[in-house]
All heavy atoms as a GROMACS GRO file, in nm:
protein
  572
    1MET      N    1  15.281  -0.386  -7.205
    1MET     CA    2  15.213  -0.499  -7.246
    1MET      C    3  15.198  -0.583  -7.118
    1MET      O    4  15.286  -0.600  -7.044
    1MET     CB    5  15.290  -0.575  -7.353
    1MET     CG    6  15.240  -0.707  -7.387
    1MET     SD    7  15.335  -0.785  -7.522
    1MET     CE    8  15.440  -0.886  -7.426
    2PRO      N    9  15.078  -0.642  -7.100
    2PRO     CA   10  15.057  -0.729  -6.982
    2PRO      C   11  15.144  -0.852  -6.991
    2PRO      O   12  15.157  -0.908  -7.097
    2PRO     CB   13  14.909  -0.768  -6.994
    2PRO     CG   14  14.849  -0.647  -7.085
    2PRO     CD   15  14.960  -0.612  -7.171
    3ALA      N   16  15.194  -0.896  -6.878
    3ALA     CA   17  15.280  -1.014  -6.869
    3ALA      C   18  15.212  -1.141  -6.922
    3ALA      O   19  15.280  -1.231  -6.970
    3ALA     CB   20  15.328  -1.029  -6.729
    4ALA      N   21  15.086  -1.151  -6.905
    4ALA     CA   22  15.015  -1.274  -6.942
    4ALA      C   23  14.993  -1.283  -7.098
    4ALA      O   24  14.954  -1.393  -7.149
    4ALA     CB   25  14.873  -1.279  -6.884
    5TRP      N   26  15.016  -1.186  -7.175
    5TRP     CA   27  15.010  -1.185  -7.318
    5TRP      C   28  15.125  -1.262  -7.383
    5TRP      O   29  15.229  -1.259  -7.342
    5TRP     CB   30  15.004  -1.047  -7.381
    5TRP     CG   31  14.885  -0.967  -7.356
    5TRP    CD1   32  14.790  -0.977  -7.248
    5TRP    CD2   33  14.830  -0.876  -7.438
    5TRP    NE1   34  14.694  -0.887  -7.266
    5TRP    CE2   35  14.705  -0.816  -7.381
    5TRP    CE3   36  14.864  -0.832  -7.570
    5TRP    CZ2   37  14.626  -0.729  -7.450
    5TRP    CZ3   38  14.771  -0.735  -7.632
    5TRP    CH2   39  14.669  -0.683  -7.561
    6THR      N   40  15.081  -1.348  -7.489
    6THR     CA   41  15.168  -1.419  -7.560
    6THR      C   42  15.243  -1.330  -7.672
    6THR      O   43  15.166  -1.257  -7.727
    6THR     CB   44  15.103  -1.538  -7.626
    6THR    OG1   45  15.038  -1.622  -7.535
    6THR    CG2   46  15.198  -1.630  -7.708
    7VAL      N   47  15.367  -1.348  -7.699
    7VAL     CA   48  15.439  -1.278  -7.809
    7VAL      C   49  15.466  -1.383  -7.922
    7VAL      O   50  15.525  -1.478  -7.883
    7VAL     CB   51  15.558  -1.207  -7.766
    7VAL    CG1   52  15.628  -1.138  -7.885
    7VAL    CG2   53  15.525  -1.097  -7.655
    8VAL      N   54  15.417  -1.360  -8.039
    8VAL     CA   55  15.438  -1.446  -8.152
    8VAL      C   56  15.511  -1.378  -8.256
    8VAL      O   57  15.471  -1.275  -8.307
    8VAL     CB   58  15.304  -1.501  -8.212
    8VAL    CG1   59  15.322  -1.594  -8.323
    8VAL    CG2   60  15.209  -1.565  -8.099
    9ASP      N   61  15.632  -1.432  -8.296
    9ASP     CA   62  15.714  -1.384  -8.406
    9ASP      C   63  15.679  -1.451  -8.533
    9ASP      O   64  15.704  -1.568  -8.563
    9ASP     CB   65  15.860  -1.410  -8.366
    9ASP     CG   66  15.963  -1.358  -8.467
    9ASP    OD1   67  15.911  -1.321  -8.584
    9ASP    OD2   68  16.081  -1.361  -8.439
   10LEU      N   69  15.600  -1.380  -8.612
   10LEU     CA   70  15.553  -1.434  -8.739
   10LEU      C   71  15.657  -1.465  -8.844
   10LEU      O   72  15.640  -1.540  -8.933
   10LEU     CB   73  15.441  -1.343  -8.798
   10LEU     CG   74  15.320  -1.326  -8.705
   10LEU    CD1   75  15.225  -1.207  -8.761
   10LEU    CD2   76  15.240  -1.459  -8.695
   11ASP      N   77  15.770  -1.385  -8.832
   11ASP     CA   78  15.884  -1.415  -8.925
   11ASP      C   79  15.944  -1.552  -8.891
   11ASP      O   80  15.985  -1.636  -8.982
   11ASP     CB   81  15.988  -1.306  -8.915
   11ASP     CG   82  15.932  -1.175  -8.980
   11ASP    OD1   83  15.845  -1.179  -9.069
   11ASP    OD2   84  15.979  -1.070  -8.932
   12ALA      N   85  15.956  -1.582  -8.762
   12ALA     CA   86  16.016  -1.708  -8.724
   12ALA      C   87  15.922  -1.822  -8.741
   12ALA      O   88  15.956  -1.935  -8.758
   12ALA     CB   89  16.056  -1.702  -8.570
   13ASP      N   90  15.787  -1.795  -8.737
   13ASP     CA   91  15.688  -1.900  -8.752
   13ASP      C   92  15.579  -1.853  -8.851
   13ASP      O   93  15.468  -1.803  -8.807
   13ASP     CB   94  15.624  -1.934  -8.616
   13ASP     CG   95  15.523  -2.047  -8.615
   13ASP    OD1   96  15.512  -2.112  -8.732
   13ASP    OD2   97  15.465  -2.078  -8.515
   14PRO      N   98  15.606  -1.861  -8.976
   14PRO     CA   99  15.507  -1.807  -9.073
   14PRO      C  100  15.378  -1.878  -9.080
   14PRO      O  101  15.279  -1.826  -9.140
   14PRO     CB  102  15.584  -1.817  -9.212
   14PRO     CG  103  15.707  -1.890  -9.195
   14PRO     CD  104  15.722  -1.900  -9.046
   15ALA      N  105  15.369  -1.998  -9.025
   15ALA     CA  106  15.248  -2.076  -9.029
   15ALA      C  107  15.155  -2.037  -8.903
   15ALA      O  108  15.051  -2.098  -8.882
   15ALA     CB  109  15.266  -2.224  -9.036
   16ALA      N  110  15.206  -1.959  -8.820
   16ALA     CA  111  15.136  -1.922  -8.693
   16ALA      C  112  14.999  -1.855  -8.726
   16ALA      O  113  14.990  -1.783  -8.822
   16ALA     CB  114  15.216  -1.822  -8.609
   17CYS      N  115  14.898  -1.894  -8.649
   17CYS     CA  116  14.764  -1.837  -8.672
   17CYS      C  117  14.754  -1.714  -8.594
   17CYS      O  118  14.774  -1.712  -8.470
   17CYS     CB  119  14.672  -1.955  -8.628
   17CYS     SG  120  14.500  -1.890  -8.634
   18VAL      N  121  14.710  -1.606  -8.660
   18VAL     CA  122  14.681  -1.487  -8.589
   18VAL      C  123  14.547  -1.495  -8.537
   18VAL      O  124  14.440  -1.491  -8.613
   18VAL     CB  125  14.701  -1.354  -8.678
   18VAL    CG1  126  14.657  -1.233  -8.611
   18VAL    CG2  127  14.843  -1.348  -8.729
   19ARG      N  128  14.522  -1.512  -8.404
   19ARG     CA  129  14.397  -1.530  -8.337
   19ARG      C  130  14.361  -1.402  -8.247
   19ARG      O  131  14.449  -1.358  -8.184
   19ARG     CB  132  14.413  -1.658  -8.258
   19ARG     CG  133  14.462  -1.776  -8.322
   19ARG     CD  134  14.494  -1.887  -8.228
   19ARG     NE  135  14.372  -1.919  -8.149
   19ARG     CZ  136  14.346  -2.035  -8.105
   19ARG    NH1  137  14.431  -2.139  -8.123
   19ARG    NH2  138  14.238  -2.062  -8.030
   20PHE      N  139  14.241  -1.379  -8.253
   20PHE     CA  140  14.194  -1.276  -8.166
   20PHE      C  141  14.098  -1.331  -8.053
   20PHE      O  142  14.017  -1.261  -8.009
   20PHE     CB  143  14.134  -1.167  -8.236
   20PHE     CG  144  14.240  -1.081  -8.324
   20PHE    CD1  145  14.250  -1.100  -8.454
   20PHE    CD2  146  14.330  -1.008  -8.258
   20PHE    CE1  147  14.342  -1.033  -8.525
   20PHE    CE2  148  14.423  -0.932  -8.325
   20PHE     CZ  149  14.430  -0.952  -8.462
   21ASP      N  150  14.113  -1.461  -8.021
   21ASP     CA  151  14.038  -1.511  -7.923
   21ASP      C  152  14.110  -1.540  -7.790
   21ASP      O  153  14.077  -1.588  -7.697
   21ASP     CB  154  13.976  -1.660  -7.963
   21ASP     CG  155  14.086  -1.763  -7.997
   21ASP    OD1  156  14.193  -1.717  -8.034
   21ASP    OD2  157  14.064  -1.876  -7.977
   22ARG      N  158  14.241  -1.491  -7.793
   22ARG     CA  159  14.329  -1.482  -7.674
   22ARG      C  160  14.427  -1.373  -7.684
   22ARG      O  161  14.461  -1.332  -7.796
   22ARG     CB  162  14.402  -1.620  -7.664
   22ARG     CG  163  14.487  -1.657  -7.774
   22ARG     CD  164  14.555  -1.789  -7.757
   22ARG     NE  165  14.607  -1.837  -7.880
   22ARG     CZ  166  14.649  -1.965  -7.896
   22ARG    NH1  167  14.634  -2.056  -7.797
   22ARG    NH2  168  14.701  -2.000  -8.005
   23PRO      N  169  14.456  -1.307  -7.580
   23PRO     CA  170  14.536  -1.198  -7.581
   23PRO      C  171  14.683  -1.224  -7.631
   23PRO      O  172  14.753  -1.313  -7.582
   23PRO     CB  173  14.548  -1.135  -7.443
   23PRO     CG  174  14.496  -1.251  -7.360
   23PRO     CD  175  14.419  -1.342  -7.441
   24ALA      N  176  14.728  -1.157  -7.734
   24ALA     CA  177  14.861  -1.182  -7.795
   24ALA      C  178  14.915  -1.063  -7.867
   24ALA      O  179  14.838  -0.978  -7.916
   24ALA     CB  180  14.862  -1.305  -7.877
   25VAL      N  181  15.043  -1.056  -7.891
   25VAL     CA  182  15.108  -0.960  -7.972
   25VAL      C  183  15.176  -1.040  -8.094
   25VAL      O  184  15.254  -1.127  -8.064
   25VAL     CB  185  15.214  -0.876  -7.895
   25VAL    CG1  186  15.291  -0.783  -7.992
   25VAL    CG2  187  15.147  -0.795  -7.785
   26TYR      N  188  15.147  -1.003  -8.213
   26TYR     CA  189  15.209  -1.069  -8.322
   26TYR      C  190  15.306  -0.967  -8.397
   26TYR      O  191  15.266  -0.859  -8.431
   26TYR     CB  192  15.095  -1.110  -8.432
   26TYR     CG  193  14.994  -1.213  -8.365
   26TYR    CD1  194  14.883  -1.167  -8.310
   26TYR    CD2  195  15.027  -1.349  -8.369
   26TYR    CE1  196  14.793  -1.251  -8.249
   26TYR    CE2  197  14.938  -1.438  -8.308
   26TYR     CZ  198  14.824  -1.389  -8.245
   26TYR     OH  199  14.733  -1.478  -8.197
   27LEU      N  200  15.428  -1.011  -8.404
   27LEU     CA  201  15.522  -0.932  -8.463
   27LEU      C  202  15.569  -0.989  -8.598
   27LEU      O  203  15.594  -1.107  -8.620
   27LEU     CB  204  15.654  -0.932  -8.371
   27LEU     CG  205  15.625  -0.900  -8.230
   27LEU    CD1  206  15.760  -0.910  -8.148
   27LEU    CD2  207  15.592  -0.745  -8.219
   28GLY      N  208  15.568  -0.903  -8.707
   28GLY     CA  209  15.607  -0.937  -8.833
   28GLY      C  210  15.482  -0.942  -8.929
   28GLY      O  211  15.371  -0.910  -8.892
   29ARG      N  212  15.508  -0.989  -9.056
   29ARG     CA  213  15.405  -0.998  -9.150
   29ARG      C  214  15.319  -1.125  -9.134
   29ARG      O  215  15.376  -1.233  -9.113
   29ARG     CB  216  15.464  -0.995  -9.289
   29ARG     CG  217  15.514  -0.866  -9.331
   29ARG     CD  218  15.532  -0.861  -9.485
   29ARG     NE  219  15.609  -0.751  -9.542
   29ARG     CZ  220  15.646  -0.635  -9.494
   29ARG    NH1  221  15.624  -0.604  -9.380
   29ARG    NH2  222  15.701  -0.542  -9.574
   30ILE      N  223  15.187  -1.112  -9.158
   30ILE     CA  224  15.105  -1.239  -9.148
   30ILE      C  225  15.132  -1.327  -9.275
   30ILE      O  226  15.128  -1.272  -9.392
   30ILE     CB  227  14.958  -1.198  -9.142
   30ILE    CG1  228  14.932  -1.122  -9.010
   30ILE    CG2  229  14.869  -1.326  -9.148
   30ILE    CD1  230  14.790  -1.054  -9.008
   31GLY      N  231  15.164  -1.452  -9.259
   31GLY     CA  232  15.203  -1.527  -9.369
   31GLY      C  233  15.082  -1.579  -9.445
   31GLY      O  234  14.970  -1.583  -9.397
   32ASP      N  235  15.108  -1.624  -9.570
   32ASP     CA  236  14.996  -1.679  -9.659
   32ASP      C  237  14.963  -1.821  -9.621
   32ASP      O  238  14.867  -1.876  -9.668
   32ASP     CB  239  15.048  -1.673  -9.802
   32ASP     CG  240  15.063  -1.533  -9.854
   32ASP    OD1  241  15.002  -1.436  -9.801
   32ASP    OD2  242  15.141  -1.521  -9.947
   33GLN      N  243  15.054  -1.884  -9.546
   33GLN     CA  244  15.025  -2.026  -9.503
   33GLN      C  245  14.989  -2.045  -9.360
   33GLN      O  246  15.021  -2.143  -9.301
   33GLN     CB  247  15.150  -2.108  -9.527
   33GLN     CG  248  15.200  -2.101  -9.675
   33GLN     CD  249  15.100  -2.159  -9.771
   33GLN    OE1  250  15.036  -2.260  -9.758
   33GLN    NE2  251  15.080  -2.090  -9.886
   34SER      N  252  14.912  -1.950  -9.311
   34SER     CA  253  14.872  -1.951  -9.164
   34SER      C  254  14.790  -2.087  -9.141
   34SER      O  255  14.707  -2.130  -9.228
   34SER     CB  256  14.783  -1.842  -9.129
   34SER     OG  257  14.858  -1.719  -9.133
   35SER      N  258  14.819  -2.155  -9.030
   35SER     CA  259  14.753  -2.281  -8.992
   35SER      C  260  14.664  -2.252  -8.877
   35SER      O  261  14.698  -2.267  -8.761
   35SER     CB  262  14.856  -2.385  -8.967
   35SER     OG  263  14.798  -2.502  -8.932
   36CYS      N  264  14.531  -2.213  -8.911
   36CYS     CA  265  14.443  -2.185  -8.803
   36CYS      C  266  14.334  -2.301  -8.787
   36CYS      O  267  14.294  -2.352  -8.884
   36CYS     CB  268  14.363  -2.060  -8.832
   36CYS     SG  269  14.460  -1.911  -8.841
   37PRO      N  270  14.305  -2.326  -8.662
   37PRO     CA  271  14.211  -2.432  -8.641
   37PRO      C  272  14.071  -2.394  -8.675
   37PRO      O  273  14.046  -2.278  -8.670
   37PRO     CB  274  14.212  -2.465  -8.489
   37PRO     CG  275  14.285  -2.347  -8.428
   37PRO     CD  276  14.364  -2.282  -8.532
   38ALA      N  277  13.988  -2.476  -8.725
   38ALA     CA  278  13.849  -2.444  -8.750
   38ALA      C  279  13.769  -2.423  -8.620
   38ALA      O  280  13.790  -2.476  -8.523
   38ALA     CB  281  13.778  -2.556  -8.840
   39GLY      N  282  13.663  -2.330  -8.640
   39GLY     CA  283  13.573  -2.315  -8.532
   39GLY      C  284  13.622  -2.225  -8.428
   39GLY      O  285  13.576  -2.228  -8.311
   40LEU      N  286  13.717  -2.135  -8.458
   40LEU     CA  287  13.759  -2.036  -8.348
   40LEU      C  288  13.651  -1.945  -8.308
   40LEU      O  289  13.576  -1.893  -8.402
   40LEU     CB  290  13.879  -1.958  -8.390
   40LEU     CG  291  14.007  -2.031  -8.404
   40LEU    CD1  292  14.119  -1.943  -8.450
   40LEU    CD2  293  14.051  -2.087  -8.270
   41ARG      N  294  13.630  -1.922  -8.181
   41ARG     CA  295  13.514  -1.826  -8.142
   41ARG      C  296  13.571  -1.740  -8.019
   41ARG      O  297  13.670  -1.783  -7.959
   41ARG     CB  298  13.397  -1.905  -8.093
   41ARG     CG  299  13.341  -1.975  -8.201
   41ARG     CD  300  13.206  -2.032  -8.164
   41ARG     NE  301  13.169  -2.108  -8.288
   41ARG     CZ  302  13.051  -2.107  -8.340
   41ARG    NH1  303  12.956  -2.051  -8.272
   41ARG    NH2  304  13.023  -2.181  -8.444
   42GLY      N  305  13.510  -1.623  -8.010
   42GLY     CA  306  13.545  -1.536  -7.901
   42GLY      C  307  13.641  -1.431  -7.953
   42GLY      O  308  13.686  -1.435  -8.070
   43ARG      N  309  13.654  -1.334  -7.873
   43ARG     CA  310  13.744  -1.226  -7.912
   43ARG      C  311  13.802  -1.149  -7.780
   43ARG      O  312  13.736  -1.163  -7.679
   43ARG     CB  313  13.679  -1.125  -8.008
   43ARG     CG  314  13.562  -1.059  -7.940
   43ARG     CD  315  13.497  -0.961  -8.045
   43ARG     NE  316  13.374  -0.920  -7.981
   43ARG     CZ  317  13.267  -0.891  -8.050
   43ARG    NH1  318  13.269  -0.896  -8.179
   43ARG    NH2  319  13.157  -0.844  -7.991
   44THR      N  320  13.915  -1.102  -7.799
   44THR     CA  321  13.980  -1.027  -7.692
   44THR      C  322  14.070  -0.921  -7.750
   44THR      O  323  14.076  -0.914  -7.873
   44THR     CB  324  14.052  -1.130  -7.604
   44THR    OG1  325  14.098  -1.053  -7.479
   44THR    CG2  326  14.166  -1.198  -7.669
   45ALA      N  327  14.154  -0.862  -7.672
   45ALA     CA  328  14.244  -0.755  -7.717
   45ALA      C  329  14.362  -0.829  -7.780
   45ALA      O  330  14.402  -0.937  -7.738
   45ALA     CB  331  14.283  -0.671  -7.610
   46GLY      N  332  14.420  -0.769  -7.887
   46GLY     CA  333  14.537  -0.822  -7.943
   46GLY      C  334  14.600  -0.712  -8.038
   46GLY      O  335  14.535  -0.623  -8.072
   47LEU      N  336  14.723  -0.736  -8.074
   47LEU     CA  337  14.798  -0.642  -8.155
   47LEU      C  338  14.868  -0.717  -8.264
   47LEU      O  339  14.932  -0.828  -8.240
   47LEU     CB  340  14.911  -0.571  -8.074
   47LEU     CG  341  14.859  -0.468  -7.966
   47LEU    CD1  342  14.981  -0.426  -7.888
   47LEU    CD2  343  14.791  -0.358  -8.036
   48VAL      N  344  14.870  -0.661  -8.385
   48VAL     CA  345  14.959  -0.710  -8.491
   48VAL      C  346  15.058  -0.586  -8.532
   48VAL      O  347  14.998  -0.483  -8.565
   48VAL     CB  348  14.877  -0.755  -8.610
   48VAL    CG1  349  14.967  -0.790  -8.730
   48VAL    CG2  350  14.787  -0.860  -8.594
   49ILE      N  351  15.183  -0.616  -8.518
   49ILE     CA  352  15.274  -0.502  -8.546
   49ILE      C  353  15.369  -0.564  -8.656
   49ILE      O  354  15.438  -0.654  -8.646
   49ILE     CB  355  15.368  -0.481  -8.422
   49ILE    CG1  356  15.279  -0.436  -8.302
   49ILE    CG2  357  15.468  -0.367  -8.455
   49ILE    CD1  358  15.351  -0.429  -8.167
   50GLU      N  359  15.351  -0.491  -8.772
   50GLU     CA  360  15.427  -0.533  -8.888
   50GLU      C  361  15.514  -0.424  -8.941
   50GLU      O  362  15.478  -0.306  -8.918
   50GLU     CB  363  15.339  -0.594  -9.002
   50GLU     CG  364  15.240  -0.493  -9.054
   50GLU     CD  365  15.149  -0.564  -9.160
   50GLU    OE1  366  15.105  -0.670  -9.152
   50GLU    OE2  367  15.141  -0.493  -9.270
   51PRO      N  368  15.619  -0.460  -9.016
   51PRO     CA  369  15.706  -0.359  -9.075
   51PRO      C  370  15.625  -0.258  -9.162
   51PRO      O  371  15.535  -0.302  -9.241
   51PRO     CB  372  15.814  -0.431  -9.153
   51PRO     CG  373  15.791  -0.566  -9.106
   51PRO     CD  374  15.665  -0.588  -9.054
   52PHE      N  375  15.669  -0.133  -9.164
   52PHE     CA  376  15.614  -0.033  -9.245
   52PHE      C  377  15.662  -0.045  -9.391
   52PHE      O  378  15.775  -0.063  -9.405
   52PHE     CB  379  15.641   0.107  -9.187
   52PHE     CG  380  15.548   0.215  -9.240
   52PHE    CD1  381  15.418   0.218  -9.195
   52PHE    CD2  382  15.593   0.305  -9.331
   52PHE    CE1  383  15.336   0.319  -9.246
   52PHE    CE2  384  15.506   0.402  -9.376
   52PHE     CZ  385  15.372   0.410  -9.331
   53SER      N  386  15.574  -0.032  -9.491
   53SER     CA  387  15.607  -0.041  -9.617
   53SER      C  388  15.529   0.058  -9.710
   53SER      O  389  15.441   0.115  -9.656
   53SER     CB  390  15.589  -0.187  -9.679
   53SER     OG  391  15.447  -0.210  -9.682
   54ALA      N  392  15.558   0.080  -9.832
   54ALA     CA  393  15.488   0.163  -9.912
   54ALA      C  394  15.350   0.115  -9.930
   54ALA      O  395  15.248   0.196  -9.928
   54ALA     CB  396  15.560   0.175 -10.056
   55ALA      N  397  15.322  -0.006  -9.944
   55ALA     CA  398  15.189  -0.062  -9.950
   55ALA      C  399  15.105  -0.038  -9.817
   55ALA      O  400  14.991   0.000  -9.831
   55ALA     CB  401  15.189  -0.217  -9.978
   56ASN      N  402  15.166  -0.044  -9.700
   56ASN     CA  403  15.097  -0.027  -9.580
   56ASN      C  404  15.066   0.132  -9.577
   56ASN      O  405  14.962   0.173  -9.531
   56ASN     CB  406  15.196  -0.049  -9.465
   56ASN     CG  407  15.204  -0.202  -9.447
   56ASN    OD1  408  15.139  -0.281  -9.505
   56ASN    ND2  409  15.299  -0.235  -9.361
   57ALA      N  410  15.160   0.214  -9.619
   57ALA     CA  411  15.134   0.356  -9.624
   57ALA      C  412  15.010   0.393  -9.708
   57ALA      O  413  14.930   0.470  -9.669
   57ALA     CB  414  15.262   0.435  -9.665
   58GLU      N  415  15.005   0.331  -9.828
   58GLU     CA  416  14.900   0.356  -9.909
   58GLU      C  417  14.760   0.324  -9.854
   58GLU      O  418  14.657   0.389  -9.858
   58GLU     CB  419  14.914   0.291 -10.046
   58GLU     CG  420  15.026   0.349 -10.134
   58GLU     CD  421  15.056   0.270 -10.259
   58GLU    OE1  422  14.976   0.189 -10.298
   58GLU    OE2  423  15.158   0.300 -10.321
   59ARG      N  424  14.759   0.191  -9.785
   59ARG     CA  425  14.642   0.143  -9.720
   59ARG      C  426  14.597   0.240  -9.607
   59ARG      O  427  14.482   0.269  -9.583
   59ARG     CB  428  14.652  -0.003  -9.672
   59ARG     CG  429  14.654  -0.105  -9.779
   59ARG     CD  430  14.625  -0.239  -9.725
   59ARG     NE  431  14.740  -0.273  -9.632
   59ARG     CZ  432  14.850  -0.350  -9.664
   59ARG    NH1  433  14.859  -0.390  -9.790
   59ARG    NH2  434  14.939  -0.381  -9.581
   60ALA      N  435  14.693   0.282  -9.528
   60ALA     CA  436  14.661   0.373  -9.410
   60ALA      C  437  14.607   0.510  -9.463
   60ALA      O  438  14.515   0.559  -9.414
   60ALA     CB  439  14.786   0.394  -9.336
   61ALA      N  440  14.665   0.549  -9.572
   61ALA     CA  441  14.616   0.684  -9.626
   61ALA      C  442  14.478   0.679  -9.684
   61ALA      O  443  14.395   0.765  -9.669
   61ALA     CB  444  14.716   0.736  -9.736
   62ALA      N  445  14.452   0.563  -9.746
   62ALA     CA  446  14.315   0.539  -9.801
   62ALA      C  447  14.211   0.521  -9.696
   62ALA      O  448  14.092   0.566  -9.712
   62ALA     CB  449  14.309   0.424  -9.894
   63ALA      N  450  14.250   0.465  -9.584
   63ALA     CA  451  14.160   0.440  -9.473
   63ALA      C  452  14.136   0.561  -9.368
   63ALA      O  453  14.054   0.554  -9.288
   63ALA     CB  454  14.199   0.317  -9.394
   64THR      N  455  14.221   0.668  -9.384
   64THR     CA  456  14.220   0.775  -9.292
   64THR      C  457  14.133   0.887  -9.354
   64THR      O  458  14.163   0.935  -9.463
   64THR     CB  459  14.362   0.828  -9.271
   64THR    OG1  460  14.443   0.716  -9.229
   64THR    CG2  461  14.364   0.941  -9.168
   65PRO      N  462  14.032   0.926  -9.276
   65PRO     CA  463  13.950   1.040  -9.331
   65PRO      C  464  14.028   1.178  -9.340
   65PRO      O  465  14.124   1.188  -9.260
   65PRO     CB  466  13.832   1.048  -9.235
   65PRO     CG  467  13.872   0.986  -9.112
   65PRO     CD  468  13.990   0.886  -9.157
   66PRO      N  469  13.996   1.261  -9.425
   66PRO     CA  470  14.062   1.390  -9.426
   66PRO      C  471  14.029   1.470  -9.305
   66PRO      O  472  13.921   1.445  -9.233
   66PRO     CB  473  14.003   1.453  -9.547
   66PRO     CG  474  13.871   1.388  -9.580
   66PRO     CD  475  13.892   1.253  -9.526
   67PRO      N  476  14.119   1.560  -9.261
   67PRO     CA  477  14.084   1.635  -9.136
   67PRO      C  478  13.968   1.730  -9.160
   67PRO      O  479  13.941   1.770  -9.274
   67PRO     CB  480  14.213   1.716  -9.120
   67PRO     CG  481  14.287   1.709  -9.251
   67PRO     CD  482  14.245   1.588  -9.321
   68ALA      N  483  13.904   1.754  -9.050
   68ALA     CA  484  13.792   1.848  -9.057
   68ALA      C  485  13.846   1.991  -9.091
   68ALA      O  486  13.955   2.031  -9.051
   68ALA     CB  487  13.710   1.848  -8.928
   69PRO      N  488  13.770   2.069  -9.163
   69PRO     CA  489  13.805   2.198  -9.188
   69PRO      C  490  13.824   2.287  -9.050
   69PRO      O  491  13.741   2.266  -8.971
   69PRO     CB  492  13.707   2.267  -9.281
   69PRO     CG  493  13.590   2.166  -9.279
   69PRO     CD  494  13.640   2.043  -9.224
   70SER      N  495  13.922   2.369  -9.056
   70SER     CA  496  13.943   2.440  -8.934
   70SER      C  497  13.851   2.565  -8.930
   70SER      O  498  13.824   2.622  -9.046
   70SER     CB  499  14.091   2.480  -8.915
   70SER     OG  500  14.129   2.558  -9.026
   71ARG      N  501  13.814   2.610  -8.815
   71ARG     CA  502  13.733   2.730  -8.801
   71ARG      C  503  13.813   2.834  -8.731
   71ARG      O  504  13.906   2.809  -8.642
   71ARG     CB  505  13.612   2.698  -8.709
   71ARG     CG  506  13.516   2.601  -8.776
   71ARG     CD  507  13.394   2.580  -8.693
   71ARG     NE  508  13.405   2.609  -8.552
   71ARG     CZ  509  13.323   2.568  -8.452
   71ARG    NH1  510  13.224   2.493  -8.483
   71ARG    NH2  511  13.340   2.610  -8.333
   72PRO      N  512  13.799   2.960  -8.769
   72PRO     CA  513  13.868   3.067  -8.699
   72PRO      C  514  13.840   3.084  -8.551
   72PRO      O  515  13.728   3.052  -8.515
   72PRO     CB  516  13.836   3.188  -8.776
   72PRO     CG  517  13.719   3.161  -8.848
   72PRO     CD  518  13.702   3.017  -8.872
   73CYS      N  519  13.940   3.099  -8.465
   73CYS     CA  520  13.915   3.109  -8.328
   73CYS      C  521  13.865   3.252  -8.292
   73CYS      O  522  13.899   3.346  -8.359
   73CYS     CB  523  14.047   3.095  -8.246
   73CYS     SG  524  14.114   2.928  -8.263
   74ARG      N  525  13.772   3.255  -8.197
   74ARG     CA  526  13.718   3.382  -8.152
   74ARG      C  527  13.813   3.431  -8.043
   74ARG      O  528  13.862   3.353  -7.959
   74ARG     CB  529  13.580   3.366  -8.096
   74ARG     CG  530  13.478   3.337  -8.205
   74ARG     CD  531  13.339   3.339  -8.132
   74ARG     NE  532  13.263   3.230  -8.180
   74ARG     CZ  533  13.144   3.196  -8.136
   74ARG    NH1  534  13.097   3.268  -8.031
   74ARG    NH2  535  13.073   3.098  -8.186
   75PRO      N  536  13.832   3.564  -8.032
   75PRO     CA  537  13.912   3.613  -7.919
   75PRO      C  538  13.840   3.585  -7.786
   75PRO      O  539  13.717   3.577  -7.776
   75PRO     CB  540  13.907   3.763  -7.947
   75PRO     CG  541  13.853   3.784  -8.082
   75PRO     CD  542  13.787   3.663  -8.126
   76ALA      N  543  13.914   3.562  -7.686
   76ALA     CA  544  13.868   3.529  -7.555
   76ALA      C  545  13.802   3.652  -7.502
   76ALA      O  546  13.845   3.761  -7.521
   76ALA     CB  547  13.983   3.492  -7.462
   77ARG      N  548  13.688   3.625  -7.424
   77ARG     CA  549  13.614   3.743  -7.360
   77ARG      C  550  13.701   3.783  -7.239
   77ARG      O  551  13.752   3.692  -7.158
   77ARG     CB  552  13.481   3.698  -7.314
   77ARG     CG  553  13.390   3.675  -7.429
   77ARG     CD  554  13.253   3.652  -7.375
   77ARG     NE  555  13.163   3.624  -7.484
   77ARG     CZ  556  13.032   3.594  -7.476
   77ARG    NH1  557  12.994   3.580  -7.350
   77ARG    NH2  558  12.961   3.574  -7.563
   78THR      N  559  13.703   3.913  -7.224
   78THR     CA  560  13.760   3.964  -7.101
   78THR      C  561  13.648   4.021  -7.010
   78THR      O  562  13.558   4.084  -7.054
   78THR     CB  563  13.870   4.067  -7.124
   78THR    OG1  564  13.808   4.173  -7.198
   78THR    CG2  565  13.974   4.018  -7.197
   79PRO      N  566  13.660   3.992  -6.874
   79PRO     CA  567  13.550   4.041  -6.787
   79PRO      C  568  13.548   4.196  -6.767
   79PRO      O  569  13.628   4.262  -6.792
   79PRO     CB  570  13.583   3.968  -6.653
   79PRO     CG  571  13.707   3.905  -6.667
   79PRO     CD  572  13.761   3.908  -6.812
   0.00000   0.00000   0.00000
């Protein structure tokens, strides 16, 4: 992680605003009482890392496309 990025602990500060207008890493679950300023603009890189749960697994499975069907391999040609 770049040294200039801010680390925000969402469990310690449930009202923290998850913003993607400045580089940051957010740890924990996003709270229902986030306090975000109006008129945020811009975007940059950022990460949200939250605990894995059954609900997260279901969302991830629903959003993941099925794998492409495999094709049989052809034998390599020999000169």
